[in-house]
Structure formats: structure tokens, C-alpha cells
C-alpha positions in Angstrom: -5.5 36.6 -22.3 -8.3 39.1 -22.9 -7.6 42.5 -24.3 -10.5 45.0 -24.4 -10.8 48.7 -24.9 -13.3 50.4 -22.6 -15.6 53.0 -24.0 -18.8 54.8 -23.1 -20.9 52.1 -24.7 -19.1 49.2 -23.0 -16.1 47.0 -23.9 -14.7 46.7 -27.4 -12.6 43.8 -28.7 -10.1 43.8 -31.5 -10.6 41.7 -34.6 -7.3 41.4 -36.6 -5.9 39.5 -39.5 -2.4 39.8 -41.0 -1.2 39.6 -44.6 2.5 38.8 -44.4 4.7 39.3 -47.5 7.6 37.0 -47.2 10.4 37.2 -49.8 11.2 33.8 -51.2 14.8 32.6 -50.7 15.9 32.0 -54.3 18.9 33.0 -56.4 16.8 34.4 -59.1 13.4 36.2 -59.4 10.0 34.6 -59.9 9.7 35.1 -63.7 13.3 36.0 -64.7 16.9 35.0 -64.2 17.9 38.3 -62.6 19.7 38.0 -59.2 18.0 38.8 -55.9 21.0 39.7 -53.6 20.2 42.3 -51.0 22.1 45.6 -51.0 23.3 45.6 -54.7 23.8 48.8 -56.6 20.4 50.3 -57.7 19.1 48.9 -61.0 22.0 46.4 -61.3 19.8 43.3 -61.0 17.1 44.0 -63.6 16.2 41.9 -66.6 14.2 43.0 -69.6 11.3 41.0 -68.1 11.5 42.9 -64.8 11.6 46.3 -66.6 8.6 45.2 -68.7 10.2 45.7 -72.1 7.8 45.0 -75.0 7.7 41.3 -76.1 9.5 40.0 -73.0 7.7 36.9 -71.6 7.8 35.6 -68.0 9.2 32.1 -67.4 8.3 30.5 -64.1 11.1 29.7 -61.6 10.5 26.1 -60.3 12.5 26.7 -57.1 10.1 29.5 -56.1 7.2 27.0 -56.6 9.0 24.4 -54.5 9.6 27.0 -51.7 5.9 27.9 -51.7 4.9 24.2 -51.4 7.5 23.7 -48.6 6.0 26.6 -46.7 2.5 25.3 -47.2 3.5 21.9 -45.8 5.2 23.6 -42.9 1.9 25.4 -42.1 -0.1 22.2 -42.2 -1.9 23.7 -45.1 -3.7 22.3 -48.2 -1.5 22.2 -51.3 -3.4 23.0 -54.5 -2.2 20.9 -57.4 -3.9 23.4 -59.7 -3.3 27.1 -59.4 -3.2 30.1 -61.7 -1.4 33.4 -62.1 -3.4 36.5 -62.6 -2.7 40.1 -63.5 -3.5 42.6 -60.8 -3.8 46.0 -62.5 -2.8 49.2 -60.9 -0.5 52.1 -61.9 2.5 53.2 -59.9 5.9 54.5 -60.8 7.8 51.5 -59.5 5.6 49.0 -61.3 6.9 49.1 -64.9 4.2 46.9 -66.5 1.3 48.6 -64.9 0.2 45.3 -63.4 1.5 42.8 -60.9 1.5 39.1 -61.6 -0.1 37.5 -58.6 -2.6 34.7 -57.7 -6.2 35.7 -57.0 -8.9 33.1 -57.5 -6.6 30.0 -57.4 -3.7 30.2 -54.9 -1.0 27.5 -54.7 -1.7 26.9 -51.0 -5.1 26.8 -49.2 -6.1 26.7 -45.6 -3.7 25.9 -42.8 -3.0 26.9 -39.2 -0.3 28.1 -36.9 -0.2 27.3 -33.1 1.0 30.2 -31.1 2.3 30.3 -27.5 1.5 33.3 -25.3 3.3 34.7 -22.3 0.9 33.2 -19.7 1.7 29.7 -21.1 -1.6 29.3 -23.0 -1.7 28.4 -26.7 -4.0 29.4 -29.5 -4.5 28.2 -33.1 -4.6 31.0 -35.7 -6.0 30.0 -39.1 -4.2 30.6 -42.4 -6.6 31.4 -45.2 -4.2 31.0 -48.1 -0.7 31.5 -49.4 -0.2 32.8 -52.9 2.8 33.7 -55.0 3.3 37.1 -56.5 6.1 39.3 -57.9 7.3 42.3 -55.9 7.3 45.8 -57.2 10.3 48.1 -57.4 11.2 50.8 -54.8 10.6 54.5 -55.0 13.2 56.7 -53.4 12.0 60.1 -52.3 14.9 61.2 -50.1 17.7 61.3 -52.7 16.9 64.6 -54.3 14.8 67.7 -53.2 12.7 67.8 -56.3 12.7 64.3 -57.9 11.9 60.7 -56.9 14.2 57.9 -58.1 13.2 54.4 -59.0 15.2 51.2 -58.1 14.0 48.1 -59.9 16.3 45.6 -58.2 13.3 44.3 -56.2 10.9 44.3 -59.2 10.0 40.7 -59.9 11.4 39.2 -56.7 9.2 36.3 -55.6 6.9 36.9 -52.6 4.7 34.6 -50.7 1.7 36.5 -49.3 0.5 34.5 -46.3 -3.0 35.6 -45.2 -4.4 34.8 -41.8 -8.0 34.4 -40.8 -9.3 37.2 -38.6 -8.6 35.1 -35.5 -6.2 37.5 -33.7 -7.7 39.4 -30.8 -4.8 41.1 -29.1 -1.5 42.8 -30.0 0.3 40.1 -28.1 -1.3 37.4 -30.2 -0.3 39.3 -33.4 3.3 39.4 -32.1 3.3 35.7 -31.2 1.9 34.8 -34.6 4.5 36.8 -36.5 7.4 35.4 -34.4 6.1 31.8 -34.9 5.6 32.3 -38.6 9.1 33.8 -39.0 10.6 30.9 -37.1 8.8 28.4 -39.3 10.0 30.1 -42.5 13.6 30.2 -41.2 13.5 26.5 -40.3 12.2 25.7 -43.7 14.7 27.9 -45.4 12.0 29.5 -47.5 12.4 33.1 -46.2 15.1 34.7 -44.0 12.5 36.8 -42.1 14.7 39.9 -42.0 12.1 42.6 -41.5 14.8 45.3 -41.3 15.8 44.4 -44.9 12.2 44.3 -46.1 12.2 40.6 -46.8 9.3 40.1 -44.5 6.6 42.8 -43.9 3.0 42.8 -42.8 -0.2 44.5 -43.8 -2.5 44.7 -40.7 -6.2 44.5 -41.0 -8.0 45.9 -37.9 -11.6 46.3 -36.9 -13.3 46.5 -33.5 -16.7 45.3 -32.2 -18.6 44.8 -29.0 -18.1 41.1 -28.0 -20.6 38.9 -29.8 -21.3 41.4 -32.5 -20.9 40.7 -36.3 -17.6 42.1 -37.8 -17.5 45.8 -38.4 -15.7 47.7 -41.1 -11.9 47.1 -41.2 -9.0 49.2 -42.1 -5.7 48.0 -43.5 -2.4 49.4 -42.1 0.2 48.9 -44.9 3.8 47.7 -44.9 4.6 47.5 -41.2 8.2 46.4 -40.9 8.8 45.2 -37.4 6.9 43.0 -34.9 6.9 45.7 -32.3 5.4 48.2 -34.8 2.7 45.7 -35.8 1.7 45.4 -32.1 1.7 49.2 -31.6 -0.2 49.8 -34.9 -3.0 47.4 -33.9 -3.4 49.1 -30.6 -3.3 52.6 -32.1 -5.7 51.8 -34.9 -8.2 50.0 -32.6 -8.3 53.0 -30.2 -8.9 55.3 -33.2 -11.8 53.2 -34.4 -13.4 52.9 -30.9 -13.2 56.7 -30.5 -14.8 57.2 -34.0 -17.7 54.8 -33.3 -18.2 56.2 -29.8 -18.5 59.7 -31.2 -21.3 58.7 -33.5 -19.1 58.4 -36.6 -18.4 55.5 -38.9 -15.2 53.7 -39.9 -14.6 53.9 -43.6 -12.7 51.0 -45.3 -9.4 52.5 -46.2 -5.6 51.9 -46.4 -3.6 53.6 -43.6 0.0 54.0 -42.6 1.5 53.7 -39.1 3.7 56.6 -37.9 5.8 55.1 -35.0 7.1 58.5 -34.0 3.6 59.7 -33.2 2.2 56.2 -32.4 -0.8 56.8 -34.7 -2.1 55.7 -38.1 -3.0 58.1 -40.8 -5.1 57.8 -44.0 -3.3 56.8 -47.2 -6.1 56.0 -49.6 -9.6 54.6 -49.8 -9.7 50.8 -50.0 -12.3 49.4 -52.3 -13.1 45.8 -53.1 -10.7 43.5 -55.0 -12.5 43.8 -58.3 -11.1 47.4 -58.7 -7.8 45.8 -59.5 -9.5 44.2 -62.6 -7.9 40.8 -62.1 -7.8 38.5 -65.1 -5.7 35.3 -65.9 -2.3 36.2 -67.2 -2.3 35.3 -70.9 1.4 34.7 -70.9 1.4 32.0 -68.2 -0.6 28.7 -68.4 -2.2 27.3 -65.3 0.3 25.8 -62.9 -0.2 22.1 -62.4 2.0 20.2 -60.1 2.0 16.4 -59.2 1.2 14.9 -55.8 4.2 12.7 -56.1 6.4 15.8 -56.3 4.7 17.4 -53.2 5.2 14.1 -51.3 8.9 14.1 -52.3 9.3 17.7 -51.0 7.6 16.7 -47.7 10.0 13.8 -47.1 12.9 16.4 -47.1 11.3 18.9 -44.7 13.5 19.7 -41.6 12.3 19.1 -38.0 10.0 22.1 -37.4 9.8 24.2 -34.2 6.8 22.4 -32.6 8.3 19.0 -33.2 11.7 20.1 -32.0 10.3 21.6 -28.8 8.4 18.4 -27.9 11.6 16.3 -28.6 13.8 18.6 -26.5 11.3 18.3 -23.6 11.2 14.5 -23.9 14.9 13.9 -24.7 16.6 16.3 -22.3 14.0 16.7 -19.6 13.8 20.5 -19.8 10.6 22.6 -19.1 8.3 23.4 -22.0 9.0 27.1 -21.6 12.8 26.6 -21.9 12.4 24.4 -24.9 10.2 27.1 -26.5 13.0 29.7 -26.0 15.6 27.4 -27.4 13.7 26.5 -30.6 12.8 30.1 -31.4 16.0 30.2 -33.6 17.3 27.1 -35.3 20.9 28.1 -34.6 20.2 28.4 -30.8 18.5 25.0 -30.8 21.6 23.5 -32.6 23.9 25.2 -30.1 22.0 23.9 -27.2 22.0 20.3 -28.4 25.7 20.4 -28.9 26.1 21.5 -25.3 23.5 19.1 -23.9 24.6 15.9 -25.7 25.7 13.4 -23.1 25.3 16.0 -20.3 22.6 17.2 -17.9 20.0 18.8 -20.2 18.5 21.1 -17.5 21.9 22.5 -16.5 22.8 23.0 -20.2 19.5 24.9 -20.8 20.1 27.1 -17.7 23.6 28.0 -18.9 22.5 28.7 -22.5 19.4 30.7 -21.7 20.9 32.4 -18.6 24.6 33.2 -18.6 25.2 32.8 -22.3 22.2 34.9 -23.4 23.2 37.6 -20.9 26.7 37.7 -22.3 25.5 37.9 -25.9 23.2 40.8 -25.0 26.0 42.5 -23.1 28.4 42.2 -26.0 25.9 42.9 -28.8 26.4 39.5 -30.4 24.1 36.7 -31.5 24.5 32.9 -31.2 26.3 32.6 -34.5 29.1 34.9 -33.3 29.2 33.8 -29.7 32.6 34.2 -28.1 32.0 30.9 -26.2 31.5 28.0 -28.6 29.1 25.2 -27.8 32.0 22.8 -27.4 33.7 25.1 -24.9 30.5 25.6 -22.9 30.1 21.8 -22.8 33.6 21.6 -21.5 32.8 23.9 -18.7 29.8 21.8 -17.7 32.1 18.7 -17.7 34.5 20.4 -15.2 31.6 20.9 -12.9 30.3 17.4 -13.3 33.6 15.8 -12.4 34.1 18.3 -9.4 37.1 19.9 -11.0 35.4 23.3 -10.2 32.3 24.3 -8.3 29.4 26.4 -9.5 30.8 29.6 -8.1 34.2 29.2 -9.8 32.4 28.2 -13.0 30.8 31.7 -13.2 34.3 33.2 -12.9 35.7 30.9 -15.6 32.8 31.6 -17.9 33.4 35.3 -17.8 37.0 34.7 -18.7 35.8 32.5 -21.6 33.6 35.3 -22.9 36.6 37.7 -22.8 39.1 35.3 -24.4 37.2 32.6 -26.3 39.5 30.0 -24.7 38.5 26.6 -23.3 37.5 26.3 -19.7 40.2 23.8 -18.8 43.0 26.1 -19.9 41.6 28.9 -17.8 41.2 26.7 -14.7 44.8 25.4 -14.9 46.3 28.9 -15.7 44.5 30.5 -12.8 44.8 27.6 -10.3 41.0 27.4 -9.9 40.7 23.7 -9.3 38.3 22.8 -6.6 39.8 21.7 -3.2 38.6 18.3 -2.3 41.3 17.6 0.3 39.3 16.9 3.5 42.3 17.9 5.6 42.5 21.3 4.1 38.8 21.8 4.4 38.8 20.6 8.0 41.6 23.1 8.8 39.7 26.0 7.2 36.5 25.1 9.1 38.4 25.0 12.4 40.0 28.4 11.8 36.7 30.0 10.9 34.9 28.7 14.0 37.8 29.8 16.2 37.7 33.3 14.7 33.9 33.5 15.2 33.4 32.2 18.7 30.5 34.6 19.4 28.6 33.4 16.3 29.4 29.8 17.3 27.8 30.3 20.7 24.7 31.9 19.1 24.4 28.9 16.7 24.6 26.4 19.5 22.0 28.4 21.4 19.5 27.7 18.6 20.2 30.2 15.8 20.4 27.6 13.1 20.3 30.2 10.3 23.9 31.0 11.1 25.0 27.8 9.3 24.9 29.7 6.0 27.2 32.4 7.5 29.8 29.7 8.4 29.6 28.2 5.0 30.2 31.6 3.4 33.2 32.3 5.7 34.8 28.9 4.9 34.4 29.4 1.2 35.8 32.9 1.5 38.8 31.5 3.4 39.4 29.0 0.7 39.0 31.6 -2.1 35.8 30.0 -3.3 37.6 26.7 -4.2 36.3 24.5 -1.5 34.0 21.6 -2.6 30.6 22.8 -1.4 29.3 19.3 -0.4 32.4 18.5 1.6 32.4 22.0 3.2 28.8 21.4 4.4 29.6 17.9 5.6 32.7 18.8 7.6 31.1 22.0 9.0 28.1 20.0 10.3 30.5 17.6 12.1 32.3 20.5 13.8 29.1 22.2 14.8 27.6 19.1 16.3 
């Protein structure tokens, strides 16, 4: 898919890279034992280290290191056995120490890649430049008092993975696909929950524009965008702003900007200079981090089946289309639900019911797969009733709606409502004869060559049998009568 912005001087293309901050799933912070639970009372999860009390020294959390390594392995990236923590110096009210402990020159994870799938069925590989660990800052609250800002340090010191992409993204759609795929991988690995609404995953968006084939031009960074939709809108808005600026004879200045979704525009936050302005230097309280290859190999053996692998297996094992498999593996809980339904059954039919009727019911009721009113076992039971001809497809739809309302198994609903399919050929034969007798004019038209009326007769017979006639037998007996 090509996305260009047309201007007076020709077509412009977007050049975009993303810096994703993903909060590490860990019971405690990167350098202290303070808790990390979301939604706790302000300043109730703060240690002396997080508050930067004099003399308090950071102690590395091994689980956070392991989570970063697992993520690197999941991104097919280089794991650096030697890495180092640095101090990134800047002053802000919610950064008690006046510096952030991060990794600059020597990150724990090097280059990798993520394969994304686009709406037209094509795929692209987006490069990952690096993944480094760093501690989060606190949170400034400006809406609690008309004249004062409050500080909540619960988030201070929480471990973040900053995952930096190459400037390989060329369209808002690609950016959205990249973020969705990255979030899915992190959730499968169990290294980040990906909840952008809670701030545990957010993105800085680097955008520039150029005429196709040109060298890169000056980029701007749009900070802290907290939804995939807003990332896509921010890219488009910032790209159009830059094109208009270049076309009017101006120049884009390197700066940090914010996205305003209510106005669908970006606005200047501060000038963005080079990294040396942060005055990085190795943290004197933390020695270099050296890990062993054997430990990395051990972590690799315990990785779960990742989305791309699972998609390929579902296609092979259950015979479903690649697109359907991609939809099913987008969330691990959905893939697990599907496999429970499909095991020992028709894989394509299971996929159709999960991605069709079930998804529609979840959307209608405002639920997700983890709170589905129809369990995987019960949906599988519904498919079994169709497979053994207890009910037909039309009745199955009615039964499914009752399952959504009650949460009960399909077999109970079928028995209670008397919905068993009629396979008695005598009863079907009688219904067919009655329908043909009642529609003598249509019968004459059919026999004069209007073959399309066959569907009309099928519908009338099924209606006469309250939808419970076996469709195959109805068709077979009706053909005998009409011939």
C-alpha cells in the first residue's frame, strides 16, 4: 500500500519510526522492592530509592532483566551479553533524582525485526533498532487543584522497555499494524500487558516527510501517544503539517510536539536537540550488566508459541484461511478459545462461528473473550449437534442466541424448546406434498421452466416445518416430487 501526500512540488512520502515504552510485568520496580500495581493510592508504592533519598543505592531486579531478554528473543533480536546503565540527566518535578537511569551506548537488546500484516494481505518487515531498559518517572497531576500541581511517585522507578524501530514505516496503516503486532507479541510473552489506556504501553512517534528517493529530512517527535488510533492520526496530521511548511518555503525544525486529538493536530512542546544534551554518563552505582549465554538459552527454551508460529500451525492443523488464523491469534485468549472449540471438529466451521457469531455477540454485549457468555465447551457442543444432524444451521442460530442470553449448553436448550431436526422422511414427504398443493400456480411455472422457484419451495417447506426439517432431505424429497 502506498500512501502519499500531494503538494505543489509533487508527491511526498512519510518516513516514520516509533519509540514504544512498554512497562515490564514485574511485582517490583527496576531498582527497588516497591510494588507496581496499577491504581494504588498516590504515593503508596514508593521506596526511599524511588524518592531519591540521599545514600539510597539501586539494586537491579533480575526478573526485569529476564523479561527484557525474553522480549528480545521474541523479536528475533540480538541479545547483548554485556550492557550498561547510564544516567540521563534532566530536571523535572516528577523526577526526584534529577536524572533517569537508562541504557544509552550499550543496550541489553540489539537489532531485530517484526513482520506486519496489512489489510490488503501483504506483509512487511519493520526493523527494530534496539531495546533498552530504563526506569519510569513519576506523574504530575495538574487537574487536582486550581493553583497547584501534585506529584504521584507510584510510577517512579517502574521498569520500562523502550523498543525503538528503524525508520521503516511509510504509512499510518503500517504504524498501526506494527503497534498491534508488537503488543500481541508482548502479551504472548507475558512481558507487558499492553494496556495503553492504563499507560503501560505508549509511543513516541518520529515523523518526517520527503519526496520519494530523497535523503531523509528533519524529523519531529510526537510524545506520549496513548492509543493506536491516535498514533495513526498523529502521523497523518504531523506529516501534512510538515508538507505544508516545506511547500510554503519554510523549514521543519527538530522539536518535540504533542498530539491534540480533539483538534486532530500537533503543537510544539519544546525544541529537541541531540542526545548529548542529556549529558549521559555511566551510572557509578551500577556495575556493567553481564549475563551468560547459557541463561539466555534457558530462557529461550521456555518461550511460548508466538503469534506467527501459532498462525502457521492453525492454518496447517485446522485447514483455515491465513486471514482467519491472523484474526484468531491477535489475542492469545481468543486463540486458546478457538482451539478448544475446534479440537476434534471441523476447523473452518469453528473459525466461522468464533469470528462471526461469537464476535458479533461479544460486541453487542460489550464483553471480551474472557467474559464470554458462551463458553468454548458449549460452543463446541453446538457444533456437535449440527454435525450429528440433531439440529440444522438455521436452528443453530436460534439456539446460539439463547445460549448468549442464558449461558446454558446447547443440548439443554434444544430439548427444552423441542428444536430437534426432523429427519422422518414421511413427515417431510407430507409437508412437501402440502406445499405443492397449496402453490399449484407456482408449480406450473416451475414445470414450464422457471427453475429458480425451487428455492421458493424449499423455503415454504422449511417454514411449514418450523425450520426443523433436515435441509438435505427436504431438497432430496422436493426434487422427487417436482420431477
